[in-house]
N, CA, C and O atoms as CSV, one atom per row, in Angstrom:
chain,resi,resn,atom,element,x,y,z
A,1,MET,N,N,-27.825,-55.245,41.907
A,1,MET,CA,C,-26.541,-54.128,41.704
A,1,MET,C,C,-25.372,-54.518,42.033
A,1,MET,O,O,-25.267,-55.252,43.015
A,2,ALA,N,N,-24.293,-54.153,41.348
A,2,ALA,CA,C,-22.920,-54.707,41.475
A,2,ALA,C,C,-21.956,-54.019,42.663
A,2,ALA,O,O,-22.183,-52.822,42.840
A,3,SER,N,N,-21.221,-54.437,43.252
A,3,SER,CA,C,-19.934,-53.935,44.259
A,3,SER,C,C,-18.844,-54.117,43.298
A,3,SER,O,O,-18.532,-55.115,42.649
A,4,VAL,N,N,-18.187,-52.622,43.353
A,4,VAL,CA,C,-17.088,-52.488,42.430
A,4,VAL,C,C,-16.149,-51.653,42.996
A,4,VAL,O,O,-16.428,-50.716,43.744
A,5,THR,N,N,-14.792,-52.049,42.573
A,5,THR,CA,C,-13.544,-50.960,42.945
A,5,THR,C,C,-13.375,-50.098,42.368
A,5,THR,O,O,-13.109,-50.267,41.178
A,6,VAL,N,N,-13.435,-48.876,42.856
A,6,VAL,CA,C,-13.411,-47.544,42.272
A,6,VAL,C,C,-11.384,-47.164,42.601
A,6,VAL,O,O,-10.813,-47.170,43.692
A,7,ARG,N,N,-10.894,-46.937,41.485
A,7,ARG,CA,C,-9.670,-46.561,41.861
A,7,ARG,C,C,-9.227,-45.051,41.237
A,7,ARG,O,O,-9.747,-44.855,40.138
A,8,TYR,N,N,-8.681,-44.345,41.544
A,8,TYR,CA,C,-8.610,-42.699,41.395
A,8,TYR,C,C,-7.456,-42.539,41.132
A,8,TYR,O,O,-6.555,-42.675,41.960
A,9,TRP,N,N,-7.288,-42.217,39.918
A,9,TRP,CA,C,-5.448,-41.656,39.292
A,9,TRP,C,C,-5.302,-39.763,39.798
A,9,TRP,O,O,-6.222,-38.957,39.938
A,10,ALA,N,N,-3.956,-39.571,39.951
A,10,ALA,CA,C,-3.712,-38.647,39.954
A,10,ALA,C,C,-4.841,-37.226,40.820
A,10,ALA,O,O,-5.336,-37.271,41.946
A,11,ALA,N,N,-4.945,-36.039,39.725
A,11,ALA,CA,C,-6.183,-35.345,40.200
A,11,ALA,C,C,-7.553,-35.681,41.320
A,11,ALA,O,O,-7.975,-35.211,42.377
A,12,ALA,N,N,-7.972,-36.933,40.240
A,12,ALA,CA,C,-8.959,-37.667,41.012
A,12,ALA,C,C,-8.569,-38.331,42.667
A,12,ALA,O,O,-9.301,-38.426,43.652
A,13,ARG,N,N,-7.262,-38.683,42.495
A,13,ARG,CA,C,-7.293,-39.344,44.074
A,13,ARG,C,C,-7.258,-37.978,45.248
A,13,ARG,O,O,-7.711,-37.999,46.392
A,14,THR,N,N,-6.597,-36.877,44.574
A,14,THR,CA,C,-6.547,-35.867,45.708
A,14,THR,C,C,-7.782,-35.355,46.129
A,14,THR,O,O,-8.039,-35.077,47.300
A,15,ALA,N,N,-8.802,-35.187,44.864
A,15,ALA,CA,C,-10.143,-34.957,44.967
A,15,ALA,C,C,-10.831,-35.999,45.968
A,15,ALA,O,O,-11.549,-35.504,46.837
A,16,ALA,N,N,-10.702,-37.262,45.942
A,16,ALA,CA,C,-11.171,-38.204,46.980
A,16,ALA,C,C,-10.594,-38.562,48.171
A,16,ALA,O,O,-11.240,-39.214,48.992
A,17,GLY,N,N,-9.452,-38.218,48.375
A,17,GLY,CA,C,-8.831,-38.369,49.374
A,17,GLY,C,C,-8.215,-39.890,49.853
A,17,GLY,O,O,-7.944,-40.383,50.948
A,18,THR,N,N,-8.145,-40.336,48.535
A,18,THR,CA,C,-8.377,-42.053,48.575
A,18,THR,C,C,-7.721,-42.899,47.235
A,18,THR,O,O,-8.126,-42.740,46.084
A,19,ALA,N,N,-7.079,-43.441,47.468
A,19,ALA,CA,C,-6.363,-44.020,46.216
A,19,ALA,C,C,-7.555,-44.972,45.549
A,19,ALA,O,O,-7.553,-45.031,44.320
A,20,SER,N,N,-8.467,-45.643,46.194
A,20,SER,CA,C,-9.675,-46.484,46.130
A,20,SER,C,C,-10.426,-46.335,47.292
A,20,SER,O,O,-10.210,-45.838,48.398
A,21,GLU,N,N,-11.910,-47.223,46.444
A,21,GLU,CA,C,-12.771,-46.936,47.330
A,21,GLU,C,C,-14.031,-48.177,46.905
A,21,GLU,O,O,-14.139,-48.547,45.736
A,22,THR,N,N,-14.765,-48.631,47.806
A,22,THR,CA,C,-16.019,-49.519,46.760
A,22,THR,C,C,-17.145,-48.879,46.622
A,22,THR,O,O,-17.734,-48.364,47.573
A,23,ARG,N,N,-17.483,-48.855,45.625
A,23,ARG,CA,C,-18.792,-48.537,45.479
A,23,ARG,C,C,-19.960,-49.435,45.137
A,23,ARG,O,O,-19.742,-50.646,45.158
A,24,ASP,N,N,-21.220,-48.989,44.811
A,24,ASP,CA,C,-22.264,-49.934,44.584
A,24,ASP,C,C,-22.943,-49.507,43.416
A,24,ASP,O,O,-23.330,-48.370,43.685
A,25,GLY,N,N,-23.371,-49.855,42.029
A,25,GLY,CA,C,-24.011,-49.442,41.064
A,25,GLY,C,C,-24.440,-50.386,40.391
A,25,GLY,O,O,-24.027,-51.536,40.544
A,26,GLN,N,N,-25.545,-49.974,39.344
A,26,GLN,CA,C,-25.876,-51.163,37.788
A,26,GLN,C,C,-25.265,-50.457,36.594
A,26,GLN,O,O,-25.399,-50.978,35.487
A,27,THR,N,N,-24.645,-49.386,36.716
A,27,THR,CA,C,-23.859,-48.496,35.567
A,27,THR,C,C,-22.821,-47.743,36.090
A,27,THR,O,O,-22.804,-47.531,37.303
A,28,LEU,N,N,-22.160,-47.410,35.542
A,28,LEU,CA,C,-21.078,-46.794,35.794
A,28,LEU,C,C,-21.415,-45.261,36.221
A,28,LEU,O,O,-20.654,-44.711,37.017
A,29,ALA,N,N,-22.661,-44.484,35.654
A,29,ALA,CA,C,-23.066,-43.379,35.908
A,29,ALA,C,C,-23.594,-43.645,37.553
A,29,ALA,O,O,-23.199,-42.784,38.339
A,30,ASP,N,N,-24.242,-44.487,37.996
A,30,ASP,CA,C,-24.781,-45.041,39.266
A,30,ASP,C,C,-23.408,-44.846,40.015
A,30,ASP,O,O,-23.496,-43.986,40.891
A,31,VAL,N,N,-22.174,-45.415,39.900
A,31,VAL,CA,C,-21.328,-45.293,40.631
A,31,VAL,C,C,-20.630,-43.779,41.294
A,31,VAL,O,O,-20.417,-43.417,42.451
A,32,VAL,N,N,-20.347,-42.962,39.612
A,32,VAL,CA,C,-19.748,-41.814,39.754
A,32,VAL,C,C,-20.370,-40.922,40.636
A,32,VAL,O,O,-19.913,-40.279,41.581
A,33,ARG,N,N,-22.102,-41.037,39.900
A,33,ARG,CA,C,-23.095,-40.357,41.185
A,33,ARG,C,C,-22.938,-40.699,42.777
A,33,ARG,O,O,-23.017,-39.949,43.750
A,34,GLN,N,N,-22.733,-41.844,42.705
A,34,GLN,CA,C,-22.961,-42.012,44.258
A,34,GLN,C,C,-21.136,-41.879,44.736
A,34,GLN,O,O,-21.098,-41.830,45.965
A,35,ALA,N,N,-20.057,-41.827,44.284
A,35,ALA,CA,C,-18.938,-41.173,44.635
A,35,ALA,C,C,-18.678,-39.521,44.778
A,35,ALA,O,O,-17.931,-38.927,45.555
A,36,SER,N,N,-19.593,-38.989,43.715
A,36,SER,CA,C,-19.369,-37.404,43.975
A,36,SER,C,C,-20.424,-36.821,45.189
A,36,SER,O,O,-20.270,-35.717,45.711
A,37,ALA,N,N,-21.474,-37.728,45.525
A,37,ALA,CA,C,-22.451,-36.834,46.639
A,37,ALA,C,C,-21.734,-36.282,47.707
A,37,ALA,O,O,-21.017,-36.988,48.416
A,38,GLY,N,N,-21.847,-35.268,47.853
A,38,GLY,CA,C,-21.359,-34.788,48.949
A,38,GLY,C,C,-19.738,-34.028,48.964
A,38,GLY,O,O,-19.192,-33.344,49.830
A,39,ARG,N,N,-19.323,-34.439,47.750
A,39,ARG,CA,C,-17.995,-34.101,47.417
A,39,ARG,C,C,-17.945,-32.825,46.042
A,39,ARG,O,O,-17.895,-33.288,44.902
A,40,PRO,N,N,-17.957,-31.620,46.167
A,40,PRO,CA,C,-17.736,-31.159,45.300
A,40,PRO,C,C,-16.674,-31.272,44.133
A,40,PRO,O,O,-16.705,-31.472,42.918
A,41,GLU,N,N,-15.839,-31.074,44.986
A,41,GLU,CA,C,-14.240,-31.456,43.902
A,41,GLU,C,C,-14.435,-32.569,43.632
A,41,GLU,O,O,-13.866,-32.485,42.544
A,42,LEU,N,N,-14.709,-33.446,43.661
A,42,LEU,CA,C,-14.664,-34.909,43.472
A,42,LEU,C,C,-15.507,-34.753,41.995
A,42,LEU,O,O,-15.163,-35.109,40.868
A,43,ALA,N,N,-16.478,-34.224,42.360
A,43,ALA,CA,C,-17.628,-34.270,41.120
A,43,ALA,C,C,-17.112,-33.461,40.039
A,43,ALA,O,O,-17.476,-33.680,38.883
A,44,ARG,N,N,-16.246,-32.491,40.340
A,44,ARG,CA,C,-15.771,-31.640,39.149
A,44,ARG,C,C,-14.457,-32.592,38.173
A,44,ARG,O,O,-14.197,-32.572,36.970
A,45,VAL,N,N,-13.875,-33.330,39.265
A,45,VAL,CA,C,-12.855,-33.974,38.825
A,45,VAL,C,C,-13.290,-34.809,37.703
A,45,VAL,O,O,-12.903,-34.632,36.548
A,46,LEU,N,N,-14.321,-35.965,38.171
A,46,LEU,CA,C,-14.790,-37.149,37.595
A,46,LEU,C,C,-15.450,-36.386,36.293
A,46,LEU,O,O,-15.293,-36.839,35.159
A,47,GLY,N,N,-16.164,-35.250,36.545
A,47,GLY,CA,C,-16.564,-34.763,34.931
A,47,GLY,C,C,-15.836,-34.683,34.256
A,47,GLY,O,O,-16.275,-34.911,33.129
A,48,ILE,N,N,-14.563,-34.404,34.276
A,48,ILE,CA,C,-13.649,-34.529,33.254
A,48,ILE,C,C,-12.912,-35.588,32.908
A,48,ILE,O,O,-12.219,-35.706,31.897
A,49,CYS,N,N,-13.084,-36.376,33.796
A,49,CYS,CA,C,-12.469,-37.938,33.497
A,49,CYS,C,C,-12.494,-39.174,32.509
A,49,CYS,O,O,-13.559,-39.790,32.471
A,50,SER,N,N,-11.758,-39.489,31.936
A,50,SER,CA,C,-12.285,-40.996,31.181
A,50,SER,C,C,-12.339,-41.834,32.350
A,50,SER,O,O,-12.014,-41.608,33.515
A,51,PHE,N,N,-12.916,-43.054,31.675
A,51,PHE,CA,C,-13.187,-44.113,32.694
A,51,PHE,C,C,-12.771,-45.495,32.163
A,51,PHE,O,O,-12.983,-45.778,30.984
A,52,LEU,N,N,-12.197,-46.343,32.987
A,52,LEU,CA,C,-12.150,-47.775,32.346
A,52,LEU,C,C,-12.358,-48.945,33.380
A,52,LEU,O,O,-11.869,-49.114,34.496
A,53,VAL,N,N,-13.396,-49.824,32.518
A,53,VAL,CA,C,-14.017,-50.556,33.345
A,53,VAL,C,C,-13.257,-51.694,32.904
A,53,VAL,O,O,-12.999,-51.795,31.705
A,54,ASP,N,N,-12.747,-52.831,33.979
A,54,ASP,CA,C,-11.709,-53.937,33.672
A,54,ASP,C,C,-11.047,-53.700,32.679
A,54,ASP,O,O,-11.237,-54.349,31.651
A,55,SER,N,N,-9.992,-52.588,32.757
A,55,SER,CA,C,-8.994,-52.189,31.777
A,55,SER,C,C,-9.693,-51.709,30.233
A,55,SER,O,O,-8.933,-51.388,29.320
A,56,THR,N,N,-10.739,-51.698,30.099
A,56,THR,CA,C,-11.602,-51.310,28.560
A,56,THR,C,C,-12.381,-49.921,28.751
A,56,THR,O,O,-13.237,-49.781,29.624
A,57,ARG,N,N,-12.072,-49.077,28.008
A,57,ARG,CA,C,-12.717,-47.813,28.102
A,57,ARG,C,C,-13.868,-47.575,28.258
A,57,ARG,O,O,-14.429,-48.477,27.636
A,58,ALA,N,N,-14.729,-46.851,28.748
A,58,ALA,CA,C,-16.127,-47.186,29.337
A,58,ALA,C,C,-16.824,-45.718,29.226
A,58,ALA,O,O,-16.307,-44.629,29.477
A,59,ASP,N,N,-18.139,-45.998,28.781
A,59,ASP,CA,C,-18.561,-44.627,28.892
A,59,ASP,C,C,-19.958,-45.004,30.135
A,59,ASP,O,O,-20.266,-46.128,30.531
A,60,LEU,N,N,-20.699,-43.481,30.595
A,60,LEU,CA,C,-21.221,-43.814,31.654
A,60,LEU,C,C,-22.564,-44.820,31.676
A,60,LEU,O,O,-23.097,-45.272,32.689
A,61,ALA,N,N,-22.909,-45.017,30.478
A,61,ALA,CA,C,-23.916,-46.114,30.317
A,61,ALA,C,C,-23.074,-47.407,30.479
A,61,ALA,O,O,-23.838,-48.290,30.089
A,62,THR,N,N,-22.366,-47.758,30.702
A,62,THR,CA,C,-21.816,-49.141,30.589
A,62,THR,C,C,-22.103,-49.772,32.050
A,62,THR,O,O,-21.761,-49.294,33.131
A,63,PRO,N,N,-22.817,-50.967,31.808
A,63,PRO,CA,C,-23.290,-51.606,33.052
A,63,PRO,C,C,-22.268,-52.335,33.420
A,63,PRO,O,O,-21.349,-52.686,32.679
A,64,LEU,N,N,-22.443,-52.697,35.068
A,64,LEU,CA,C,-21.226,-53.398,35.825
A,64,LEU,C,C,-21.539,-54.232,36.312
A,64,LEU,O,O,-22.652,-54.411,36.806
A,65,ALA,N,N,-20.195,-55.310,36.292
A,65,ALA,CA,C,-20.256,-56.537,37.055
A,65,ALA,C,C,-20.155,-57.104,38.206
A,65,ALA,O,O,-19.126,-57.779,38.226
A,66,ASP,N,N,-20.750,-57.159,39.215
A,66,ASP,CA,C,-19.854,-57.430,41.036
A,66,ASP,C,C,-18.649,-57.518,40.623
A,66,ASP,O,O,-18.450,-58.088,39.551
A,67,GLY,N,N,-17.621,-57.008,41.325
A,67,GLY,CA,C,-16.114,-57.288,41.171
A,67,GLY,C,C,-15.417,-56.610,40.526
A,67,GLY,O,O,-14.211,-56.627,40.773
A,68,ALA,N,N,-16.000,-55.667,39.338
A,68,ALA,CA,C,-15.445,-54.849,38.180
A,68,ALA,C,C,-14.431,-54.045,38.945
A,68,ALA,O,O,-14.464,-53.908,40.168
A,69,VAL,N,N,-13.556,-53.538,38.171
A,69,VAL,CA,C,-12.932,-52.270,38.760
A,69,VAL,C,C,-12.567,-51.383,37.868
A,69,VAL,O,O,-11.857,-51.599,36.885
A,70,VAL,N,N,-13.121,-50.210,38.245
A,70,VAL,CA,C,-13.318,-48.774,37.314
A,70,VAL,C,C,-11.887,-47.898,37.855
A,70,VAL,O,O,-11.371,-47.762,38.964
A,71,ASP,N,N,-11.580,-47.442,36.616
A,71,ASP,CA,C,-10.259,-46.329,36.994
A,71,ASP,C,C,-10.946,-45.086,36.423
A,71,ASP,O,O,-11.558,-45.040,35.356
A,72,ALA,N,N,-10.760,-44.106,37.269
A,72,ALA,CA,C,-11.191,-42.579,36.935
A,72,ALA,C,C,-9.786,-41.582,36.623
A,72,ALA,O,O,-9.008,-40.966,37.351
A,73,LEU,N,N,-9.891,-41.742,35.428
A,73,LEU,CA,C,-8.512,-41.010,34.544
A,73,LEU,C,C,-8.473,-39.231,34.549
A,73,LEU,O,O,-8.433,-38.822,33.389
A,74,PRO,N,N,-8.474,-38.640,35.090
A,74,PRO,CA,C,-8.718,-37.095,34.508
A,74,PRO,C,C,-7.285,-37.203,33.756
A,74,PRO,O,O,-6.398,-38.039,33.930
A,75,PRO,N,N,-7.342,-35.910,32.714
A,75,PRO,CA,C,-6.292,-35.446,31.675
A,75,PRO,C,C,-5.512,-35.490,32.315
A,75,PRO,O,O,-5.606,-35.260,33.521
A,76,PHE,N,N,-4.254,-35.871,31.593
A,76,PHE,CA,C,-2.709,-35.936,32.278
A,76,PHE,C,C,-2.166,-34.774,31.516
A,76,PHE,O,O,-2.684,-34.668,30.404
A,77,ALA,N,N,-1.322,-33.926,31.785
A,77,ALA,CA,C,-0.436,-32.742,31.475
A,77,ALA,C,C,1.094,-33.673,30.854
A,77,ALA,O,O,1.416,-34.854,30.990
A,78,GLY,N,N,1.547,-32.896,30.383
A,78,GLY,CA,C,2.813,-33.214,29.769
A,78,GLY,C,C,3.194,-34.156,28.426
A,78,GLY,O,O,2.409,-34.282,27.486
A,79,GLY,N,N,4.336,-34.709,28.470
A,79,GLY,CA,C,4.490,-35.233,27.462
A,79,GLY,C,C,5.587,-36.060,27.241
A,79,GLY,O,O,5.734,-36.613,26.150
């Protein structure tokens, strides 16, 4: 099981109530599930986020290495 840093941006940061936190999981889906537990607004926002793992676009099946950095990026408005 990998210990990773999750960094929240924009609406995800607001819903999480923090800029970052440490979570454990083997895949990105594990980490998203763990972060969402008991936090319905964060679960909603994470459901529409794009994710980067160590600066590379990732899907929920992406395996995680210990020490990885996960960025949760909600859709951004503007231009």
